[in-house]
CHARMM internal coordinates of N, CA and C (Angstrom, degrees):
IC EDIT
DIST 1 N 1 CA 1.4674
DIST 1 CA 1 C 1.5264
ANGL 1 N 1 CA 1 C 110.14
DIST 1 C 2 N 1.3402
ANGL 1 CA 1 C 2 N 116.79
DIHE 1 N 1 CA 1 C 2 N -46.77
DIST 2 N 2 CA 1.4641
ANGL 1 C 2 N 2 CA 120.62
DIHE 1 CA 1 C 2 N 2 CA 178.19
DIST 2 CA 2 C 1.5199
ANGL 2 N 2 CA 2 C 110.17
DIHE 1 C 2 N 2 CA 2 C -58.37
DIST 2 C 3 N 1.3153
ANGL 2 CA 2 C 3 N 115.36
DIHE 2 N 2 CA 2 C 3 N -39.87
DIST 3 N 3 CA 1.4647
ANGL 2 C 3 N 3 CA 120.76
DIHE 2 CA 2 C 3 N 3 CA 179.15
DIST 3 CA 3 C 1.5283
ANGL 3 N 3 CA 3 C 110.05
DIHE 2 C 3 N 3 CA 3 C -60.96
DIST 3 C 4 N 1.3176
ANGL 3 CA 3 C 4 N 116.25
DIHE 3 N 3 CA 3 C 4 N -42.56
DIST 4 N 4 CA 1.4690
ANGL 3 C 4 N 4 CA 121.26
DIHE 3 CA 3 C 4 N 4 CA -179.98
DIST 4 CA 4 C 1.5255
ANGL 4 N 4 CA 4 C 110.36
DIHE 3 C 4 N 4 CA 4 C -62.22
DIST 4 C 5 N 1.3318
ANGL 4 CA 4 C 5 N 116.01
DIHE 4 N 4 CA 4 C 5 N -42.50
DIST 5 N 5 CA 1.4696
ANGL 4 C 5 N 5 CA 120.75
DIHE 4 CA 4 C 5 N 5 CA 179.34
DIST 5 CA 5 C 1.5234
ANGL 5 N 5 CA 5 C 109.89
DIHE 4 C 5 N 5 CA 5 C -64.35
DIST 5 C 6 N 1.3381
ANGL 5 CA 5 C 6 N 116.60
DIHE 5 N 5 CA 5 C 6 N -42.44
DIST 6 N 6 CA 1.4619
ANGL 5 C 6 N 6 CA 121.19
DIHE 5 CA 5 C 6 N 6 CA 178.81
DIST 6 CA 6 C 1.5297
ANGL 6 N 6 CA 6 C 109.35
DIHE 5 C 6 N 6 CA 6 C -60.56
DIST 6 C 7 N 1.3297
ANGL 6 CA 6 C 7 N 115.88
DIHE 6 N 6 CA 6 C 7 N -44.27
DIST 7 N 7 CA 1.4674
ANGL 6 C 7 N 7 CA 121.15
DIHE 6 CA 6 C 7 N 7 CA -179.42
DIST 7 CA 7 C 1.5317
ANGL 7 N 7 CA 7 C 109.17
DIHE 6 C 7 N 7 CA 7 C -63.47
DIST 7 C 8 N 1.3193
ANGL 7 CA 7 C 8 N 115.74
DIHE 7 N 7 CA 7 C 8 N -40.96
DIST 8 N 8 CA 1.4609
ANGL 7 C 8 N 8 CA 122.61
DIHE 7 CA 7 C 8 N 8 CA 179.42
DIST 8 CA 8 C 1.5306
ANGL 8 N 8 CA 8 C 110.19
DIHE 7 C 8 N 8 CA 8 C -58.85
DIST 8 C 9 N 1.3436
ANGL 8 CA 8 C 9 N 116.36
DIHE 8 N 8 CA 8 C 9 N -49.05
DIST 9 N 9 CA 1.4643
ANGL 8 C 9 N 9 CA 121.59
DIHE 8 CA 8 C 9 N 9 CA 178.87
DIST 9 CA 9 C 1.5260
ANGL 9 N 9 CA 9 C 110.50
DIHE 8 C 9 N 9 CA 9 C -63.47
DIST 9 C 10 N 1.3167
ANGL 9 CA 9 C 10 N 115.99
DIHE 9 N 9 CA 9 C 10 N -40.36
DIST 10 N 10 CA 1.4604
ANGL 9 C 10 N 10 CA 121.59
DIHE 9 CA 9 C 10 N 10 CA 178.67
DIST 10 CA 10 C 1.5224
ANGL 10 N 10 CA 10 C 109.63
DIHE 9 C 10 N 10 CA 10 C -60.63
DIST 10 C 11 N 1.3242
ANGL 10 CA 10 C 11 N 116.42
DIHE 10 N 10 CA 10 C 11 N -43.88
DIST 11 N 11 CA 1.4611
ANGL 10 C 11 N 11 CA 121.11
DIHE 10 CA 10 C 11 N 11 CA -180.00
DIST 11 CA 11 C 1.5211
ANGL 11 N 11 CA 11 C 111.21
DIHE 10 C 11 N 11 CA 11 C -66.25
DIST 11 C 12 N 1.3156
ANGL 11 CA 11 C 12 N 116.99
DIHE 11 N 11 CA 11 C 12 N -34.91
DIST 12 N 12 CA 1.4610
ANGL 11 C 12 N 12 CA 120.39
DIHE 11 CA 11 C 12 N 12 CA 177.95
DIST 12 CA 12 C 1.5244
ANGL 12 N 12 CA 12 C 110.54
DIHE 11 C 12 N 12 CA 12 C -60.91
DIST 12 C 13 N 1.3484
ANGL 12 CA 12 C 13 N 116.70
DIHE 12 N 12 CA 12 C 13 N -36.92
DIST 13 N 13 CA 1.4658
ANGL 12 C 13 N 13 CA 121.01
DIHE 12 CA 12 C 13 N 13 CA 178.86
DIST 13 CA 13 C 1.5221
ANGL 13 N 13 CA 13 C 110.04
DIHE 12 C 13 N 13 CA 13 C -65.30
DIST 13 C 14 N 1.3197
ANGL 13 CA 13 C 14 N 116.26
DIHE 13 N 13 CA 13 C 14 N -41.62
DIST 14 N 14 CA 1.4663
ANGL 13 C 14 N 14 CA 120.55
DIHE 13 CA 13 C 14 N 14 CA 178.78
DIST 14 CA 14 C 1.5225
ANGL 14 N 14 CA 14 C 108.40
DIHE 13 C 14 N 14 CA 14 C -93.94
DIST 14 C 15 N 1.3252
ANGL 14 CA 14 C 15 N 114.50
DIHE 14 N 14 CA 14 C 15 N 88.58
DIST 15 N 15 CA 1.4574
ANGL 14 C 15 N 15 CA 120.03
DIHE 14 CA 14 C 15 N 15 CA -169.60
DIST 15 CA 15 C 1.5273
ANGL 15 N 15 CA 15 C 114.10
DIHE 14 C 15 N 15 CA 15 C -60.94
DIST 15 C 16 N 1.3343
ANGL 15 CA 15 C 16 N 117.14
DIHE 15 N 15 CA 15 C 16 N -39.87
DIST 16 N 16 CA 1.4673
ANGL 15 C 16 N 16 CA 120.41
DIHE 15 CA 15 C 16 N 16 CA -178.49
DIST 16 CA 16 C 1.5263
ANGL 16 N 16 CA 16 C 110.25
DIHE 15 C 16 N 16 CA 16 C -63.40
DIST 16 C 17 N 1.3272
ANGL 16 CA 16 C 17 N 114.85
DIHE 16 N 16 CA 16 C 17 N -46.15
DIST 17 N 17 CA 1.4688
ANGL 16 C 17 N 17 CA 120.97
DIHE 16 CA 16 C 17 N 17 CA 178.08
DIST 17 CA 17 C 1.5203
ANGL 17 N 17 CA 17 C 109.29
DIHE 16 C 17 N 17 CA 17 C -57.55
DIST 17 C 18 N 1.3272
ANGL 17 CA 17 C 18 N 114.71
DIHE 17 N 17 CA 17 C 18 N -43.91
DIST 18 N 18 CA 1.4648
ANGL 17 C 18 N 18 CA 122.68
DIHE 17 CA 17 C 18 N 18 CA -177.73
DIST 18 CA 18 C 1.5268
ANGL 18 N 18 CA 18 C 109.96
DIHE 17 C 18 N 18 CA 18 C -60.17
DIST 18 C 19 N 1.3482
ANGL 18 CA 18 C 19 N 115.96
DIHE 18 N 18 CA 18 C 19 N -46.43
DIST 19 N 19 CA 1.4679
ANGL 18 C 19 N 19 CA 119.88
DIHE 18 CA 18 C 19 N 19 CA 179.31
DIST 19 CA 19 C 1.5218
ANGL 19 N 19 CA 19 C 110.57
DIHE 18 C 19 N 19 CA 19 C -62.84
DIST 19 C 20 N 1.3210
ANGL 19 CA 19 C 20 N 116.10
DIHE 19 N 19 CA 19 C 20 N -39.00
DIST 20 N 20 CA 1.4661
ANGL 19 C 20 N 20 CA 121.21
DIHE 19 CA 19 C 20 N 20 CA 178.48
DIST 20 CA 20 C 1.5278
ANGL 20 N 20 CA 20 C 109.44
DIHE 19 C 20 N 20 CA 20 C -61.71
DIST 20 C 21 N 1.3274
ANGL 20 CA 20 C 21 N 116.50
DIHE 20 N 20 CA 20 C 21 N -43.98
DIST 21 N 21 CA 1.4696
ANGL 20 C 21 N 21 CA 121.05
DIHE 20 CA 20 C 21 N 21 CA 179.02
DIST 21 CA 21 C 1.5211
ANGL 21 N 21 CA 21 C 110.89
DIHE 20 C 21 N 21 CA 21 C -61.46
DIST 21 C 22 N 1.3235
ANGL 21 CA 21 C 22 N 116.28
DIHE 21 N 21 CA 21 C 22 N -43.51
DIST 22 N 22 CA 1.4742
ANGL 21 C 22 N 22 CA 121.18
DIHE 21 CA 21 C 22 N 22 CA 179.49
DIST 22 CA 22 C 1.5252
ANGL 22 N 22 CA 22 C 109.47
DIHE 21 C 22 N 22 CA 22 C -60.88
DIST 22 C 23 N 1.3411
ANGL 22 CA 22 C 23 N 116.09
DIHE 22 N 22 CA 22 C 23 N -46.32
DIST 23 N 23 CA 1.4725
ANGL 22 C 23 N 23 CA 121.06
DIHE 22 CA 22 C 23 N 23 CA -179.96
DIST 23 CA 23 C 1.5195
ANGL 23 N 23 CA 23 C 110.50
DIHE 22 C 23 N 23 CA 23 C -58.69
DIST 23 C 24 N 1.3326
ANGL 23 CA 23 C 24 N 115.56
DIHE 23 N 23 CA 23 C 24 N -47.23
DIST 24 N 24 CA 1.4716
ANGL 23 C 24 N 24 CA 120.40
DIHE 23 CA 23 C 24 N 24 CA -179.43
DIST 24 CA 24 C 1.5219
ANGL 24 N 24 CA 24 C 110.22
DIHE 23 C 24 N 24 CA 24 C -62.59
DIST 24 C 25 N 1.3279
ANGL 24 CA 24 C 25 N 116.23
DIHE 24 N 24 CA 24 C 25 N -41.50
DIST 25 N 25 CA 1.4667
ANGL 24 C 25 N 25 CA 121.45
DIHE 24 CA 24 C 25 N 25 CA -179.86
DIST 25 CA 25 C 1.5312
ANGL 25 N 25 CA 25 C 110.39
DIHE 24 C 25 N 25 CA 25 C -62.60
DIST 25 C 26 N 1.3442
ANGL 25 CA 25 C 26 N 115.83
DIHE 25 N 25 CA 25 C 26 N -47.26
DIST 26 N 26 CA 1.4689
ANGL 25 C 26 N 26 CA 120.94
DIHE 25 CA 25 C 26 N 26 CA -179.62
DIST 26 CA 26 C 1.5253
ANGL 26 N 26 CA 26 C 110.15
DIHE 25 C 26 N 26 CA 26 C -62.70
DIST 26 C 27 N 1.3391
ANGL 26 CA 26 C 27 N 116.36
DIHE 26 N 26 CA 26 C 27 N -44.67
DIST 27 N 27 CA 1.4639
ANGL 26 C 27 N 27 CA 120.33
DIHE 26 CA 26 C 27 N 27 CA 178.21
DIST 27 CA 27 C 1.5258
ANGL 27 N 27 CA 27 C 110.11
DIHE 26 C 27 N 27 CA 27 C -58.84
DIST 27 C 28 N 1.3227
ANGL 27 CA 27 C 28 N 115.94
DIHE 27 N 27 CA 27 C 28 N -44.50
DIST 28 N 28 CA 1.4646
ANGL 27 C 28 N 28 CA 120.91
DIHE 27 CA 27 C 28 N 28 CA 178.57
DIST 28 CA 28 C 1.5188
ANGL 28 N 28 CA 28 C 111.53
DIHE 27 C 28 N 28 CA 28 C -59.16
DIST 28 C 29 N 1.3312
ANGL 28 CA 28 C 29 N 116.17
DIHE 28 N 28 CA 28 C 29 N -44.32
DIST 29 N 29 CA 1.4640
ANGL 28 C 29 N 29 CA 120.95
DIHE 28 CA 28 C 29 N 29 CA -179.87
DIST 29 CA 29 C 1.5238
ANGL 29 N 29 CA 29 C 110.54
DIHE 28 C 29 N 29 CA 29 C -63.95
DIST 29 C 30 N 1.3521
ANGL 29 CA 29 C 30 N 116.84
DIHE 29 N 29 CA 29 C 30 N -44.16
DIST 30 N 30 CA 1.4652
ANGL 29 C 30 N 30 CA 121.51
DIHE 29 CA 29 C 30 N 30 CA -179.90
DIST 30 CA 30 C 1.5203
ANGL 30 N 30 CA 30 C 109.86
DIHE 29 C 30 N 30 CA 30 C -60.19
DIST 30 C 31 N 1.3376
ANGL 30 CA 30 C 31 N 116.27
DIHE 30 N 30 CA 30 C 31 N -46.64
DIST 31 N 31 CA 1.4694
ANGL 30 C 31 N 31 CA 121.08
DIHE 30 CA 30 C 31 N 31 CA -179.74
DIST 31 CA 31 C 1.5279
ANGL 31 N 31 CA 31 C 109.29
DIHE 30 C 31 N 31 CA 31 C -60.92
DIST 31 C 32 N 1.3353
ANGL 31 CA 31 C 32 N 116.42
DIHE 31 N 31 CA 31 C 32 N -43.64
DIST 32 N 32 CA 1.4661
ANGL 31 C 32 N 32 CA 121.27
DIHE 31 CA 31 C 32 N 32 CA -179.89
DIST 32 CA 32 C 1.5296
ANGL 32 N 32 CA 32 C 110.34
DIHE 31 C 32 N 32 CA 32 C -60.07
DIST 32 C 33 N 1.3315
ANGL 32 CA 32 C 33 N 116.65
DIHE 32 N 32 CA 32 C 33 N -46.32
DIST 33 N 33 CA 1.4724
ANGL 32 C 33 N 33 CA 121.47
DIHE 32 CA 32 C 33 N 33 CA -179.91
DIST 33 CA 33 C 1.5244
ANGL 33 N 33 CA 33 C 110.07
DIHE 32 C 33 N 33 CA 33 C -61.56
DIST 33 C 34 N 1.3555
ANGL 33 CA 33 C 34 N 116.59
DIHE 33 N 33 CA 33 C 34 N -45.60
DIST 34 N 34 CA 1.4660
ANGL 33 C 34 N 34 CA 121.09
DIHE 33 CA 33 C 34 N 34 CA -179.97
DIST 34 CA 34 C 1.5243
ANGL 34 N 34 CA 34 C 110.04
DIHE 33 C 34 N 34 CA 34 C -59.53
DIST 34 C 35 N 1.3294
ANGL 34 CA 34 C 35 N 116.29
DIHE 34 N 34 CA 34 C 35 N -45.09
DIST 35 N 35 CA 1.4736
ANGL 34 C 35 N 35 CA 120.90
DIHE 34 CA 34 C 35 N 35 CA -179.36
DIST 35 CA 35 C 1.5280
ANGL 35 N 35 CA 35 C 110.07
DIHE 34 C 35 N 35 CA 35 C -61.73
DIST 35 C 36 N 1.3367
ANGL 35 CA 35 C 36 N 116.88
DIHE 35 N 35 CA 35 C 36 N -46.82
DIST 36 N 36 CA 1.4725
ANGL 35 C 36 N 36 CA 121.03
DIHE 35 CA 35 C 36 N 36 CA -178.64
DIST 36 CA 36 C 1.5261
ANGL 36 N 36 CA 36 C 109.98
DIHE 35 C 36 N 36 CA 36 C -62.69
DIST 36 C 37 N 1.3266
ANGL 36 CA 36 C 37 N 116.74
DIHE 36 N 36 CA 36 C 37 N -47.06
DIST 37 N 37 CA 1.4670
ANGL 36 C 37 N 37 CA 121.16
DIHE 36 CA 36 C 37 N 37 CA -179.82
DIST 37 CA 37 C 1.5270
ANGL 37 N 37 CA 37 C 109.66
DIHE 36 C 37 N 37 CA 37 C -62.28
DIST 37 C 38 N 1.3303
ANGL 37 CA 37 C 38 N 115.91
DIHE 37 N 37 CA 37 C 38 N -42.94
DIST 38 N 38 CA 1.4685
ANGL 37 C 38 N 38 CA 120.80
DIHE 37 CA 37 C 38 N 38 CA 178.26
DIST 38 CA 38 C 1.5108
ANGL 38 N 38 CA 38 C 112.00
DIHE 37 C 38 N 38 CA 38 C -59.27
DIST 38 C 39 N 1.3326
ANGL 38 CA 38 C 39 N 116.13
DIHE 38 N 38 CA 38 C 39 N -45.99
DIST 39 N 39 CA 1.4679
ANGL 38 C 39 N 39 CA 120.37
DIHE 38 CA 38 C 39 N 39 CA 178.96
DIST 39 CA 39 C 1.5216
ANGL 39 N 39 CA 39 C 110.31
DIHE 38 C 39 N 39 CA 39 C -62.66
DIST 39 C 40 N 1.3346
ANGL 39 CA 39 C 40 N 116.84
DIHE 39 N 39 CA 39 C 40 N -44.68
DIST 40 N 40 CA 1.4677
ANGL 39 C 40 N 40 CA 121.64
DIHE 39 CA 39 C 40 N 40 CA -178.93
DIST 40 CA 40 C 1.5298
ANGL 40 N 40 CA 40 C 109.36
DIHE 39 C 40 N 40 CA 40 C -61.26
DIST 40 C 41 N 1.3342
ANGL 40 CA 40 C 41 N 116.18
DIHE 40 N 40 CA 40 C 41 N -42.65
DIST 41 N 41 CA 1.4653
ANGL 40 C 41 N 41 CA 122.11
DIHE 40 CA 40 C 41 N 41 CA -178.79
DIST 41 CA 41 C 1.5267
ANGL 41 N 41 CA 41 C 110.27
DIHE 40 C 41 N 41 CA 41 C -64.05
DIST 41 C 42 N 1.3303
ANGL 41 CA 41 C 42 N 116.27
DIHE 41 N 41 CA 41 C 42 N -47.13
DIST 42 N 42 CA 1.4686
ANGL 41 C 42 N 42 CA 121.38
DIHE 41 CA 41 C 42 N 42 CA 179.24
DIST 42 CA 42 C 1.5261
ANGL 42 N 42 CA 42 C 110.08
DIHE 41 C 42 N 42 CA 42 C -62.71
DIST 42 C 43 N 1.3095
ANGL 42 CA 42 C 43 N 116.19
DIHE 42 N 42 CA 42 C 43 N -42.02
DIST 43 N 43 CA 1.4669
ANGL 42 C 43 N 43 CA 121.90
DIHE 42 CA 42 C 43 N 43 CA -179.71
DIST 43 CA 43 C 1.5299
ANGL 43 N 43 CA 43 C 109.11
DIHE 42 C 43 N 43 CA 43 C -60.79
DIST 43 C 44 N 1.3348
ANGL 43 CA 43 C 44 N 116.00
DIHE 43 N 43 CA 43 C 44 N -46.07
DIST 44 N 44 CA 1.4648
ANGL 43 C 44 N 44 CA 122.05
DIHE 43 CA 43 C 44 N 44 CA 177.98
DIST 44 CA 44 C 1.5173
ANGL 44 N 44 CA 44 C 110.33
DIHE 43 C 44 N 44 CA 44 C -59.66
DIST 44 C 45 N 1.3266
ANGL 44 CA 44 C 45 N 115.91
DIHE 44 N 44 CA 44 C 45 N -46.25
DIST 45 N 45 CA 1.4623
ANGL 44 C 45 N 45 CA 120.85
DIHE 44 CA 44 C 45 N 45 CA -177.23
DIST 45 CA 45 C 1.5171
ANGL 45 N 45 CA 45 C 111.80
DIHE 44 C 45 N 45 CA 45 C -63.45
DIST 45 C 46 N 1.3227
ANGL 45 CA 45 C 46 N 118.15
DIHE 45 N 45 CA 45 C 46 N -40.63
DIST 46 N 46 CA 1.4669
ANGL 45 C 46 N 46 CA 120.03
DIHE 45 CA 45 C 46 N 46 CA -179.98
DIST 46 CA 46 C 1.5227
ANGL 46 N 46 CA 46 C 108.67
DIHE 45 C 46 N 46 CA 46 C -63.78
DIST 46 C 47 N 1.3227
ANGL 46 CA 46 C 47 N 116.86
DIHE 46 N 46 CA 46 C 47 N -37.54
DIST 47 N 47 CA 1.4666
ANGL 46 C 47 N 47 CA 119.76
DIHE 46 CA 46 C 47 N 47 CA 178.91
DIST 47 CA 47 C 1.5199
ANGL 47 N 47 CA 47 C 109.92
DIHE 46 C 47 N 47 CA 47 C -66.62
DIST 47 C 48 N 1.3252
ANGL 47 CA 47 C 48 N 117.04
DIHE 47 N 47 CA 47 C 48 N -40.86
DIST 48 N 48 CA 1.4617
ANGL 47 C 48 N 48 CA 120.88
DIHE 47 CA 47 C 48 N 48 CA 178.13
DIST 48 CA 48 C 1.5156
ANGL 48 N 48 CA 48 C 110.54
DIHE 47 C 48 N 48 CA 48 C -62.82
DIST 48 C 49 N 1.3326
ANGL 48 CA 48 C 49 N 116.76
DIHE 48 N 48 CA 48 C 49 N -39.77
DIST 49 N 49 CA 1.4672
ANGL 48 C 49 N 49 CA 121.43
DIHE 48 CA 48 C 49 N 49 CA 179.63
DIST 49 CA 49 C 1.5253
ANGL 49 N 49 CA 49 C 108.96
DIHE 48 C 49 N 49 CA 49 C -63.86
DIST 49 C 50 N 1.3367
ANGL 49 CA 49 C 50 N 116.54
DIHE 49 N 49 CA 49 C 50 N -43.19
DIST 50 N 50 CA 1.4675
ANGL 49 C 50 N 50 CA 120.36
DIHE 49 CA 49 C 50 N 50 CA 179.29
DIST 50 CA 50 C 1.5251
ANGL 50 N 50 CA 50 C 109.93
DIHE 49 C 50 N 50 CA 50 C -62.83
DIST 50 C 51 N 1.3247
ANGL 50 CA 50 C 51 N 116.73
DIHE 50 N 50 CA 50 C 51 N -43.71
DIST 51 N 51 CA 1.4699
ANGL 50 C 51 N 51 CA 120.67
DIHE 50 CA 50 C 51 N 51 CA 178.60
DIST 51 CA 51 C 1.5185
ANGL 51 N 51 CA 51 C 109.78
DIHE 50 C 51 N 51 CA 51 C -61.29
DIST 51 C 52 N 1.3085
ANGL 51 CA 51 C 52 N 115.78
DIHE 51 N 51 CA 51 C 52 N -42.89
DIST 52 N 52 CA 1.4647
ANGL 51 C 52 N 52 CA 122.23
DIHE 51 CA 51 C 52 N 52 CA -178.31
DIST 52 CA 52 C 1.5280
ANGL 52 N 52 CA 52 C 110.40
DIHE 51 C 52 N 52 CA 52 C -60.45
DIST 52 C 53 N 1.3324
ANGL 52 CA 52 C 53 N 116.40
DIHE 52 N 52 CA 52 C 53 N -50.31
DIST 53 N 53 CA 1.4732
ANGL 52 C 53 N 53 CA 120.50
DIHE 52 CA 52 C 53 N 53 CA -179.22
DIST 53 CA 53 C 1.5308
ANGL 53 N 53 CA 53 C 109.62
DIHE 52 C 53 N 53 CA 53 C -64.23
DIST 53 C 54 N 1.3092
ANGL 53 CA 53 C 54 N 116.73
DIHE 53 N 53 CA 53 C 54 N -34.87
DIST 54 N 54 CA 1.4644
ANGL 53 C 54 N 54 CA 121.83
DIHE 53 CA 53 C 54 N 54 CA 178.68
DIST 54 CA 54 C 1.5347
ANGL 54 N 54 CA 54 C 109.21
DIHE 53 C 54 N 54 CA 54 C -63.81
DIST 54 C 55 N 1.3331
ANGL 54 CA 54 C 55 N 115.68
DIHE 54 N 54 CA 54 C 55 N -44.49
DIST 55 N 55 CA 1.4654
ANGL 54 C 55 N 55 CA 120.71
DIHE 54 CA 54 C 55 N 55 CA 179.50
DIST 55 CA 55 C 1.5175
ANGL 55 N 55 CA 55 C 110.81
DIHE 54 C 55 N 55 CA 55 C -64.95
DIST 55 C 56 N 1.3242
ANGL 55 CA 55 C 56 N 116.33
DIHE 55 N 55 CA 55 C 56 N -39.95
DIST 56 N 56 CA 1.4681
ANGL 55 C 56 N 56 CA 120.77
DIHE 55 CA 55 C 56 N 56 CA 179.89
DIST 56 CA 56 C 1.5271
ANGL 56 N 56 CA 56 C 108.98
DIHE 55 C 56 N 56 CA 56 C -62.08
DIST 56 C 57 N 1.3208
ANGL 56 CA 56 C 57 N 116.89
DIHE 56 N 56 CA 56 C 57 N -42.93
DIST 57 N 57 CA 1.4615
ANGL 56 C 57 N 57 CA 121.28
DIHE 56 CA 56 C 57 N 57 CA -178.90
DIST 57 CA 57 C 1.5274
ANGL 57 N 57 CA 57 C 110.02
DIHE 56 C 57 N 57 CA 57 C -63.71
DIST 57 C 58 N 1.3108
ANGL 57 CA 57 C 58 N 117.00
DIHE 57 N 57 CA 57 C 58 N -36.19
DIST 58 N 58 CA 1.4572
ANGL 57 C 58 N 58 CA 121.31
DIHE 57 CA 57 C 58 N 58 CA -179.05
DIST 58 CA 58 C 1.5371
ANGL 58 N 58 CA 58 C 109.79
DIHE 57 C 58 N 58 CA 58 C -65.04
DIST 58 C 59 N 1.3066
ANGL 58 CA 58 C 59 N 116.13
DIHE 58 N 58 CA 58 C 59 N -35.96
DIST 59 N 59 CA 1.4673
ANGL 58 C 59 N 59 CA 120.05
DIHE 58 CA 58 C 59 N 59 CA 178.63
DIST 59 CA 59 C 1.5281
ANGL 59 N 59 CA 59 C 108.49
DIHE 58 C 59 N 59 CA 59 C -65.83
END
COOR INIT
IC SEED 1 N 1 CA 1 C
IC BUILD
């Protein structure tokens, strides 16, 4: 943890590096959110498809 704080302070001194880290972090978070939302959406859709086929069979 102390090492992380030291690295954090070090990065603050090197502003360009720091901005690059922030950009990479934000990009990583965005990608993570997109992946999670995508999985949730696909998961929902497969359930809807199963419900749909189930309803069709009932008819």
